C-alpha positions, 0 to 999 in steps of 0.5 A, a space after each residue: 053475516 052480521 051478528 044479528 040473530 034470525 027473527 023467530 016467528 017470521 016466515 022465510 021467503 026462500 027457498 021457493 017451492 019448485 014448480 018446474 022449469 023456471 027461466 029466471 035463473 038465466 045466464 044474465 042473472 049468473 053474470 050479475 051475481 058474479 059481477 057483484 061478487 067481483 065487486 066485493 073483492 072475490 075472484 072472477 069466475 075463470 072456468 066452466 066449473 066455476 060457473 056451474 058451481 055458482 049456478 048450482 049454489 044459486 038454484 040450491 038457495 032459491 028452490 026446494 029440491 024436487 025430492 023434498 
């Protein structure tokens, strides 16, 4: 992250309200995110556990949990 502070008073866009199943976080999106990470020098995702962790992190960023 850069050294810039978050602007106060600006409404956040994320996380989104969780309104049920959403087809957008698909395998293609995960592949794209993984490719960007590799492009920035991060290691390739090598195991099913790596892919599951990436998917979990992405969903956690995108959506409020159902419990909230």
